[in-house]
Kinemage of the C-alpha trace (Angstrom):
@kinemage 1
@onewidth
@group {chain A} dominant
@subgroup {mainchain}
@vectorlist {calphas} color= white
{ca met a 1} P -3.663 28.308 -7.974
{ca lys a 2} L -5.313 25.754 -5.661
{ca trp a 3} L -3.343 24.521 -2.661
{ca ser a 4} L -3.664 20.961 -3.990
{ca ala a 5} L -1.750 22.028 -7.094
{ca leu a 6} L 1.081 23.314 -4.901
{ca phe a 7} L 1.465 20.138 -2.902
{ca phe a 8} L 0.601 17.706 -5.735
{ca pro a 9} L 2.190 19.294 -8.831
{ca lys a 10} L 2.686 15.948 -10.536
{ca trp a 11} L 0.947 12.733 -9.640
{ca ser a 12} L 2.983 9.758 -10.839
{ca gln a 13} L 1.117 7.382 -13.054
{ca ile a 14} L -0.177 4.267 -11.322
{ca ser a 15} L 1.812 1.381 -12.740
{ca arg a 16} L 0.266 -1.992 -13.390
{ca ile a 17} L 1.692 -4.522 -10.978
{ca ala a 18} L 0.583 -8.131 -11.246
{ca leu a 19} L 1.804 -11.168 -9.375
{ca pro a 20} L 3.470 -13.862 -11.498
{ca lys a 21} L 1.517 -17.101 -11.774
{ca asp a 22} L 2.337 -19.588 -9.043
{ca pro a 23} L 1.572 -23.288 -9.748
{ca leu a 24} L 1.112 -23.769 -5.988
{ca gly a 25} L -1.604 -21.088 -6.059
{ca phe a 26} L -1.876 -17.711 -4.363
{ca thr a 27} L -2.416 -17.521 -0.616
{ca his a 28} L -4.583 -14.715 0.735
{ca val a 29} L -5.089 -13.389 4.240
{ca gly a 30} L -7.659 -15.673 5.813
{ca asp a 31} L -6.450 -18.763 3.942
{ca leu a 32} L -3.991 -19.785 6.670
{ca gly a 33} L -4.559 -21.199 10.129
{ca pro a 34} L -3.729 -19.001 13.150
{ca val a 35} L -0.376 -20.663 13.870
{ca asp a 36} L 0.907 -20.198 10.318
{ca met a 37} L -0.477 -16.651 10.154
{ca lys a 38} L 1.426 -15.743 13.315
{ca gly a 39} L 4.584 -17.048 11.642
{ca val a 40} L 3.837 -14.985 8.543
{ca gln a 41} L 3.455 -11.827 10.645
{ca thr a 42} L 6.816 -12.401 12.340
{ca leu a 43} L 8.530 -12.941 8.993
{ca ala a 44} L 6.772 -9.925 7.435
{ca leu a 45} L 8.089 -7.661 10.201
{ca ile a 46} L 11.627 -8.936 9.591
{ca glu a 47} L 11.323 -8.326 5.831
{ca leu a 48} L 9.831 -4.856 6.391
{ca thr a 49} L 12.669 -3.893 8.728
{ca ala a 50} L 15.240 -5.025 6.161
{ca leu a 51} L 13.486 -3.070 3.404
{ca phe a 52} L 13.334 0.107 5.508
{ca asp a 53} L 16.991 -0.298 6.488
{ca gln a 54} L 17.869 -0.542 2.798
{ca his a 55} L 16.430 2.965 2.306
{ca asn a 56} L 17.532 4.375 5.693
{ca ile a 57} L 13.912 4.786 6.797
{ca thr a 58} L 13.037 4.991 10.468
{ca tyr a 59} L 9.674 5.417 12.122
{ca ser a 60} L 8.385 5.841 15.652
{ca lys a 61} L 5.277 4.627 17.384
{ca leu a 62} L 2.478 7.072 18.123
{ca lys a 63} L 1.749 7.729 21.759
{ca gln a 64} L -1.390 5.966 22.901
{ca lys a 65} L -4.235 8.263 23.854
{ca arg a 66} L -4.907 7.894 27.546
{ca gln a 67} L -8.612 7.657 27.100
{ca lys a 68} L -10.908 5.107 28.638
{ca asn a 69} L -13.598 3.587 26.477
{ca lys a 70} L -16.985 5.134 26.910
{ca val a 71} L -20.025 3.232 28.171
{ca ala a 72} L -20.872 0.085 26.238
{ca ser a 73} L -23.695 1.698 24.248
{ca thr a 74} L -21.501 4.196 22.396
{ca met a 75} L -20.001 3.754 18.927
{ca phe a 76} L -17.550 6.661 18.729
{ca gly a 77} L -14.220 6.915 20.500
{ca val a 78} L -14.237 3.153 21.114
{ca asn a 79} L -11.461 0.731 20.186
{ca leu a 80} L -12.106 -1.511 17.198
{ca glu a 81} L -11.501 -4.599 19.343
{ca thr a 82} L -14.190 -3.496 21.816
{ca leu a 83} L -16.692 -2.723 19.055
{ca leu a 84} L -16.111 -6.039 17.328
{ca glu a 85} L -16.303 -8.041 20.543
{ca arg a 86} L -19.677 -6.453 21.278
{ca asp a 87} L -20.977 -7.050 17.737
{ca gln a 88} L -19.872 -10.689 17.723
{ca arg a 89} L -22.185 -11.471 20.618
{ca lys a 90} L -25.054 -11.130 18.163
{ca tyr a 91} L -23.231 -11.772 14.857
{ca pro a 92} L -20.482 -14.319 15.694
{ca asp a 93} L -18.988 -14.423 12.189
{ca thr a 94} L -18.685 -10.690 11.590
{ca lys a 95} L -15.133 -9.374 11.236
{ca val a 96} L -15.810 -5.636 10.823
{ca pro a 97} L -17.640 -3.364 13.306
{ca ile a 98} L -21.325 -3.182 12.410
{ca ile a 99} L -21.404 0.614 12.589
{ca leu a 100} L -18.953 0.848 9.682
{ca gln a 101} L -20.916 -1.752 7.735
{ca lys a 102} L -24.111 0.227 8.254
{ca met a 103} L -22.617 3.496 6.999
{ca thr a 104} L -20.826 2.040 3.955
{ca ser a 105} L -23.903 -0.011 3.054
{ca phe a 106} L -26.091 3.109 3.078
{ca leu a 107} L -23.605 5.033 0.951
{ca gln a 108} L -23.240 2.175 -1.531
{ca glu a 109} L -26.989 2.016 -2.000
{ca asn a 110} L -27.640 5.748 -2.123
{ca gly a 111} L -24.539 7.790 -2.877
{ca leu a 112} L -21.869 6.134 -5.022
{ca ala a 113} L -22.880 8.150 -8.077
{ca glu a 114} L -23.569 11.379 -6.178
{ca glu a 115} L -21.186 14.215 -7.013
{ca gly a 116} L -18.690 15.011 -4.254
{ca ile a 117} L -19.820 12.135 -2.014
{ca leu a 118} L -16.757 12.475 0.225
{ca arg a 119} L -15.786 16.061 -0.585
{ca ile a 120} L -19.015 17.916 0.286
{ca ser a 121} L -19.704 18.121 4.023
{ca gly a 122} L -23.125 17.501 5.502
{ca ser a 123} L -25.186 19.687 7.810
{ca val a 124} L -23.493 20.298 11.162
{ca ser a 125} L -26.735 19.821 13.087
{ca arg a 126} L -27.674 16.637 11.189
{ca ile a 127} L -24.154 15.227 11.620
{ca arg a 128} L -24.432 15.757 15.371
{ca gln a 129} L -27.886 14.153 15.443
{ca leu a 130} L -26.798 11.177 13.319
{ca lys a 131} L -23.859 10.578 15.639
{ca asp a 132} L -26.230 10.582 18.620
{ca asp a 133} L -28.647 8.222 16.822
{ca leu a 134} L -25.871 5.758 16.043
{ca asp a 135} L -24.623 5.950 19.625
{ca ala a 136} L -28.109 5.154 20.935
{ca leu a 137} L -28.804 2.365 18.407
{ca leu a 138} L -29.451 -0.962 20.109
{ca pro a 139} L -27.646 -4.078 18.808
{ca gly a 140} L -29.589 -5.639 15.955
{ca ala a 141} L -31.903 -2.620 15.559
{ca thr a 142} L -32.550 -1.100 12.145
{ca met a 143} L -31.220 2.399 11.568
{ca gln a 144} L -33.646 5.021 10.254
{ca trp a 145} L -31.771 6.921 7.542
{ca asp a 146} L -34.652 8.964 6.089
{ca ala a 147} L -33.673 12.213 7.828
{ca tyr a 148} L -30.064 12.166 6.583
{ca thr a 149} L -28.263 12.785 3.308
{ca thr a 150} L -25.317 10.881 1.876
{ca gln a 151} L -23.088 13.856 2.762
{ca asp a 152} L -24.224 13.572 6.395
{ca val a 153} L -23.368 9.879 6.537
{ca ala a 154} L -20.021 10.330 4.761
{ca ser a 155} L -19.083 13.101 7.211
{ca val a 156} L -19.943 10.898 10.192
{ca leu a 157} L -17.946 8.022 8.719
{ca lys a 158} L -14.847 10.218 8.514
{ca lys a 159} L -15.504 11.497 12.037
{ca trp a 160} L -15.762 7.901 13.315
{ca leu a 161} L -12.349 7.110 11.819
{ca arg a 162} L -10.739 10.212 13.327
{ca glu a 163} L -12.100 9.484 16.810
{ca leu a 164} L -10.753 5.929 17.063
{ca pro a 165} L -8.621 5.845 20.273
{ca ile a 166} L -6.235 3.428 18.535
{ca pro a 167} L -5.791 4.553 14.901
{ca leu a 168} L -7.005 2.311 12.092
{ca leu a 169} L -3.368 1.637 11.134
{ca thr a 170} L -2.498 1.223 14.863
{ca ala a 171} L -0.267 3.402 17.003
{ca gly a 172} L 2.684 1.148 16.285
{ca phe a 173} L 2.560 1.292 12.493
{ca thr a 174} L 0.745 4.481 11.395
{ca gln a 175} L 4.065 6.262 10.903
{ca ala a 176} L 5.490 3.190 9.149
{ca phe a 177} L 2.649 3.353 6.612
{ca ala a 178} L 3.351 7.053 6.071
{ca ala a 179} L 7.080 6.347 5.622
{ca val a 180} L 6.361 4.122 2.607
{ca his a 181} L 6.183 7.306 0.541
{ca ser a 182} L 9.953 7.716 1.056
{ca ile a 183} L 10.728 4.521 -0.876
{ca pro a 184} L 11.646 5.589 -4.438
{ca asp a 185} L 10.715 2.342 -6.209
{ca ser a 186} L 6.967 1.781 -6.736
{ca lys a 187} L 7.200 -2.026 -6.544
{ca gln a 188} L 9.039 -1.803 -3.240
{ca gln a 189} L 6.366 0.605 -1.988
{ca ile a 190} L 3.726 -2.046 -2.683
{ca gln a 191} L 5.951 -4.660 -1.078
{ca ala a 192} L 6.286 -2.575 2.096
{ca leu a 193} L 2.533 -1.945 2.251
{ca asn a 194} L 1.946 -5.671 1.776
{ca tyr a 195} L 4.160 -6.464 4.772
{ca leu a 196} L 2.457 -3.769 6.867
{ca val a 197} L -1.023 -5.075 6.057
{ca leu a 198} L 0.041 -8.584 7.090
{ca ile a 199} L 1.442 -7.297 10.401
{ca leu a 200} L -1.750 -5.466 11.437
{ca pro a 201} L -4.012 -7.064 14.086
{ca asp a 202} L -6.947 -8.940 12.565
{ca val a 203} L -9.682 -6.410 13.334
{ca his a 204} L -7.601 -3.473 12.057
{ca arg a 205} L -6.664 -5.372 8.887
{ca asp a 206} L -10.251 -6.492 8.204
{ca thr a 207} L -11.634 -3.005 8.861
{ca leu a 208} L -9.024 -1.428 6.583
{ca lys a 209} L -9.914 -3.892 3.833
{ca his a 210} L -13.617 -3.080 4.160
{ca leu a 211} L -12.870 0.642 3.959
{ca leu a 212} L -10.558 0.322 0.930
{ca glu a 213} L -13.076 -1.824 -0.935
{ca phe a 214} L -15.702 0.847 -0.323
{ca leu a 215} L -13.374 3.632 -1.490
{ca ser a 216} L -12.516 1.685 -4.640
{ca met a 217} L -16.256 1.508 -5.424
{ca ile a 218} L -16.407 5.301 -5.229
{ca val a 219} L -13.432 5.622 -7.590
{ca lys a 220} L -15.107 3.312 -10.115
{ca glu a 221} L -18.022 5.777 -10.296
{ca glu a 222} L -15.698 8.715 -11.028
{ca lys a 223} L -17.573 9.820 -14.154
{ca ala a 224} L -20.723 10.370 -12.100
{ca asn a 225} L -19.400 11.506 -8.717
{ca arg a 226} L -16.248 13.313 -9.943
{ca met a 227} L -14.290 11.613 -7.186
{ca gly a 228} L -11.252 10.088 -8.867
{ca leu a 229} L -8.483 8.171 -7.152
{ca asn a 230} L -6.440 11.314 -6.418
{ca asn a 231} L -9.398 13.193 -4.903
{ca val a 232} L -10.471 10.280 -2.719
{ca ala a 233} L -6.892 9.774 -1.512
{ca met a 234} L -6.413 13.461 -0.591
{ca ile a 235} L -9.709 13.608 1.302
{ca met a 236} L -9.351 10.331 3.201
{ca ala a 237} L -5.655 10.579 4.103
{ca pro a 238} L -6.112 12.968 7.082
{ca asn a 239} L -8.878 10.724 8.444
{ca ile a 240} L -6.679 7.614 8.320
{ca phe a 241} L -3.352 9.180 9.353
{ca leu a 242} L -4.203 10.923 12.596
{ca pro a 243} L -1.998 13.781 13.917
{ca thr a 244} L 0.911 12.478 15.992
{ca ser a 245} L 0.135 14.828 18.883
{ca pro a 246} L -3.531 15.318 19.854
{ca ser a 247} L -2.550 18.373 21.934
{ca gln a 248} L -1.394 20.375 18.907
{ca lys a 249} L -3.148 23.651 18.237
{ca pro a 250} L -5.511 23.671 15.222
{ca ser a 251} L -3.261 26.000 13.210
{ca lys a 252} L -0.206 23.812 13.785
{ca ile a 253} L -2.158 20.658 13.014
{ca ala a 254} L -3.328 22.162 9.738
{ca leu a 255} L 0.233 23.149 8.831
{ca ser a 256} L 1.674 19.705 9.643
{ca glu a 257} L -1.073 18.040 7.639
{ca leu a 258} L -0.227 20.192 4.624
{ca val a 259} L 3.458 19.321 4.937
{ca met a 260} L 2.679 15.592 5.136
{ca ala a 261} L -0.152 15.736 2.595
{ca thr a 262} L 1.847 14.435 -0.345
{ca gly a 263} L 3.122 11.387 1.524
{ca met a 264} L -0.142 10.468 3.204
{ca ala a 265} L -2.266 10.858 0.080
{ca thr a 266} L 0.215 8.884 -2.010
{ca val a 267} L 0.080 5.976 0.413
{ca val a 268} L -3.737 6.003 0.541
{ca arg a 269} L -3.766 6.190 -3.250
{ca leu a 270} L -1.587 3.079 -3.459
{ca met a 271} L -3.676 1.196 -0.895
{ca ile a 272} L -6.925 1.878 -2.737
{ca asn a 273} L -5.517 0.959 -6.123
{ca tyr a 274} L -3.713 -2.207 -4.996
{ca his a 275} L -5.981 -3.314 -2.145
{ca glu a 276} L -6.548 -6.767 -3.633
{ca leu a 277} L -2.827 -7.395 -4.085
{ca leu a 278} L -1.969 -6.179 -0.573
{ca trp a 279} L -3.990 -8.987 1.007
{ca thr a 280} L -1.936 -11.662 -0.783
{ca ile a 281} L 0.737 -13.452 1.241
{ca pro a 282} L 4.036 -13.602 -0.717
{ca ser a 283} L 5.054 -17.125 -1.732
{ca leu a 284} L 8.482 -16.491 -0.195
{ca leu a 285} L 6.899 -16.116 3.252
{ca ile a 286} L 4.886 -19.311 2.747
{ca lys a 287} L 8.118 -21.163 1.889
{ca gln a 288} L 9.760 -19.814 5.023
{ca val a 289} L 6.790 -20.898 7.157
{ca arg a 290} L 7.025 -24.394 5.660
{ca tyr a 291} L 10.749 -24.538 6.421
{ca gln a 292} L 10.232 -23.436 10.025
{ca thr a 293} L 7.483 -26.046 10.461
{ca lys a 294} L 9.820 -28.728 9.135
{ca leu a 295} L 12.428 -27.736 11.715
{ca gln a 296} L 9.828 -27.905 14.474
{ca asn a 297} L 8.591 -31.312 13.298
{ca asn a 298} L 12.155 -32.577 13.150
{ca arg a 299} L 12.829 -31.345 16.688
{ca arg a 300} L 9.670 -33.034 17.948
{ca gly a 301} L 10.798 -36.279 16.336
{ca arg a 302} L 14.092 -36.064 18.175
{ca glu a 303} L 12.401 -35.257 21.474
{ca ala a 304} L 10.097 -38.261 20.998
{ca gly a 305} L 13.193 -40.486 20.702
{ca lys a 306} L 12.306 -41.693 17.194
{ca phe a 307} L 15.996 -41.669 16.314
{ca arg a 308} L 19.288 -40.986 18.014
{ca pro a 309} L 21.024 -37.916 16.578
{ca arg a 310} L 24.500 -39.189 17.433
{ca lys a 311} L 24.088 -42.424 15.480
{ca asn a 312} L 21.652 -41.313 12.756
{ca lys a 313} L 22.504 -38.023 11.120
{ca val a 314} L 19.569 -38.174 8.655
{ca asp a 315} L 16.894 -35.625 9.510
{ca phe a 316} L 13.868 -37.429 10.884
{ca tyr a 317} L 11.278 -35.306 9.070
{ca arg a 318} L 13.165 -35.216 5.775
{ca lys a 319} L 13.321 -39.036 5.811
{ca leu a 320} L 9.525 -39.247 6.252
{ca glu a 321} L 9.033 -36.868 3.305
{ca asn a 322} L 11.402 -38.828 1.077
{ca asp a 323} L 9.634 -42.082 1.954
{ca ala a 324} L 6.279 -40.556 0.996
{ca leu a 325} L 7.645 -39.202 -2.289
{ca glu a 326} L 8.957 -42.676 -3.187
{ca thr a 327} L 5.959 -44.772 -2.130
{ca val a 328} L 2.760 -42.724 -2.553
{ca val a 329} L 1.169 -43.190 -5.983
{ca asp a 330} L -2.000 -41.149 -5.535
{ca val a 331} L -3.745 -39.101 -2.873
{ca val a 332} L -7.376 -39.798 -2.038
{ca val a 333} L -9.625 -36.805 -1.380
{ca glu a 334} L -12.962 -37.484 0.284
{ca ser a 335} L -16.176 -35.602 -0.477
{ca pro a 336} L -17.263 -32.936 2.034
{ca pro a 337} L -19.628 -33.835 4.910
{ca cys a 338} L -22.566 -32.052 3.271
{ca cys a 339} L -22.597 -34.453 0.307
{ca met a 340} L -25.726 -36.577 0.029
{ca trp a 341} L -23.770 -39.439 -1.551
{ca pro a 342} L -20.211 -39.634 -0.157
{ca thr a 343} L -17.564 -40.285 -2.752
{ca ser a 344} L -13.824 -39.803 -3.260
{ca tyr a 345} L -11.374 -38.698 -5.924
{ca arg a 346} L -7.878 -40.070 -6.527
{ca val a 347} L -5.228 -37.567 -7.588
{ca pro a 348} L -2.213 -39.183 -9.304
{ca val a 349} L 0.906 -37.551 -7.875
{ca thr a 350} L 3.691 -39.525 -9.546
{ca asn a 351} L 2.924 -38.299 -13.060
{ca gln a 352} L 4.862 -35.061 -13.406
{ca lys a 353} L 2.801 -34.102 -16.459
{ca asp a 354} L -0.482 -34.342 -14.575
{ca glu a 355} L -1.959 -30.886 -13.910
{ca thr a 356} L -4.985 -31.701 -11.779
{ca thr a 357} L -6.056 -28.519 -10.016
{ca ala a 358} L -7.849 -27.910 -6.738
{ca glu a 359} L -10.830 -26.565 -8.687
{ca lys a 360} L -11.173 -29.793 -10.671
{ca val a 361} L -11.225 -31.925 -7.531
{ca val a 362} L -13.794 -29.720 -5.769
{ca arg a 363} L -16.032 -29.714 -8.859
{ca lys a 364} L -15.885 -33.494 -9.126
{ca leu a 365} L -16.571 -34.132 -5.462
{ca cys a 366} L -19.403 -31.616 -5.235
{ca asp a 367} L -21.366 -32.949 -8.215
{ca tyr a 368} L -23.476 -34.989 -5.813
{ca ser a 369} L -23.619 -32.557 -2.936
{ca ile a 370} L -26.817 -31.111 -1.545
{ca lys a 371} L -28.381 -29.017 -4.300
{ca lys a 372} L -28.698 -25.796 -2.320
{ca his a 373} L -24.908 -25.538 -2.073
{ca ser a 374} L -22.885 -25.093 -5.259
{ca trp a 375} L -19.255 -26.118 -5.654
{ca asn a 376} L -18.293 -22.469 -5.172
{ca asp a 377} L -19.340 -22.864 -1.534
{ca his a 378} L -16.534 -25.375 -0.997
{ca ala a 379} L -12.755 -25.286 -1.082
{ca leu a 380} L -9.854 -27.707 -0.910
{ca phe a 381} L -7.603 -27.348 2.124
{ca glu a 382} L -4.054 -28.481 2.729
{ca val a 383} L -3.829 -29.832 6.280
{ca gly a 384} L -0.751 -30.956 8.191
{ca gly a 385} L 2.739 -31.848 7.086
{ca asn a 386} L 4.774 -28.668 6.844
{ca ile a 387} L 1.741 -26.383 7.160
{ca glu a 388} L -0.963 -26.128 9.802
{ca leu a 389} L -3.867 -25.252 7.516
{ca arg a 390} L -4.064 -23.573 4.123
{ca arg a 391} L -7.011 -22.967 1.863
{ca leu a 392} L -5.890 -23.782 -1.673
{ca asp a 393} L -6.279 -21.433 -4.580
{ca lys a 394} L -8.437 -22.890 -7.360
{ca ser a 395} L -5.469 -22.947 -9.736
{ca thr a 396} L -3.193 -24.933 -7.394
{ca val a 397} L -1.591 -27.842 -9.282
{ca leu a 398} L -1.957 -30.723 -6.834
{ca pro a 399} L 0.898 -33.027 -7.990
{ca leu a 400} L 3.310 -30.112 -7.543
{ca leu a 401} L 1.820 -29.353 -4.139
{ca phe a 402} L 2.379 -32.976 -3.121
{ca arg a 403} L 6.067 -32.657 -3.897
{ca glu a 404} L 6.146 -29.476 -1.788
{ca asn a 405} L 4.310 -31.083 1.153
{ca pro a 406} L 4.210 -34.891 0.758
{ca leu a 407} L 3.003 -35.485 4.323
{ca gly a 408} L 0.039 -33.124 4.134
{ca lys a 409} L -3.575 -34.188 3.650
{ca trp a 410} L -6.184 -32.621 1.367
{ca glu a 411} L -9.714 -32.002 2.599
{ca val a 412} L -12.759 -30.456 0.939
{ca arg a 413} L -14.542 -28.202 3.403
{ca cys a 414} L -17.808 -26.290 3.285
{ca leu a 415} L -17.765 -22.500 3.004
{ca his a 416} L -21.489 -21.958 3.425
{ca pro a 417} L -22.241 -18.349 4.384
{ca pro a 418} L -23.532 -17.657 7.909
{ca ile a 419} L -27.288 -17.738 8.368
{ca tyr a 420} L -27.560 -14.444 10.264
{ca glu a 421} L -28.346 -11.159 8.533
{ca val a 422} L -27.088 -7.778 9.702
{ca lys a 423} L -29.887 -5.225 9.894
{ca met a 424} L -28.892 -1.885 8.382
């Protein structure tokens, strides 16, 4: 019997979990401004702590490796923040280290359908040489892949993950991710992972998303590469969940990895399967952010002396919202700056039966925009009021959104892709 059969005797079936439709639209990571996103992260940590307490789950932070970053030309053993900061000097809009983009791009083009793409190891000598070549690669230079196989590149990718001084899931939350396996309910497991993803620093979260999207592509080619979800999860788990003590002896490390194999692989399995859902911000957190912003706006109104609390007990901000709800008939949305012929669109907000969506407004306003940019390159944003900035989902019903945030403005903004091109 294979060792995998001993530690994974029964894989639970992946259940289908879908978010209920929200008339205010879904909010994804990247849709919020930095102030609101910071509030979301604080709230997510509180909700995660409560969920773990419910199941008596505790976790500890990993000890940081006392290891200085290597010279600026190296790619391995370097913090994600350092790599990204260096890459952004040439590619300002990139969010994921270029070295990872190069490796996943090569594998997508050449190895997705190759049998055992992650399971079969490459040549030891070629792996060493490829690592040296990537270390010596100048920013913006094109990598020469001709001498290497997909197995070589996949092996180096896993090595790059293992050598990160700060783990991909961070020293503070790697064990928290692993502890999700202890939650008996599958929906609560997804909920916990969702909170953890939101809490991660931007570069770690963006890099994790890039990796999971790549792994999901491999799973989709299972018939050709024989790398199903379970296989990919078992192989990648040790590379994502690093050993807690780097000083452990190889035999002890191997034993601890076997003991933790079920939990780690299960969590990776869930992250790959539900990666799109995990980057959605729960509507409950958005409501809490709105409420906190209202309290802040109300406090600012008091500090500005716009009313005297002792004589006027009506909340300043609530009064402004009520006035807007009673007096505003429609909201005017202007066309984006790139439009050749500026125009506007009036959204009736008093008619409760009106179901004008964000998509409809963007389509209407972009009919006359510059031809090289389609309406898909634009989005409607909610600005101000009880939110700093929020990109609206296409299905957002605007009259309902007005009642949720009557003091906010709506703006169509361009989403044109950056002009630069990363050389692979």
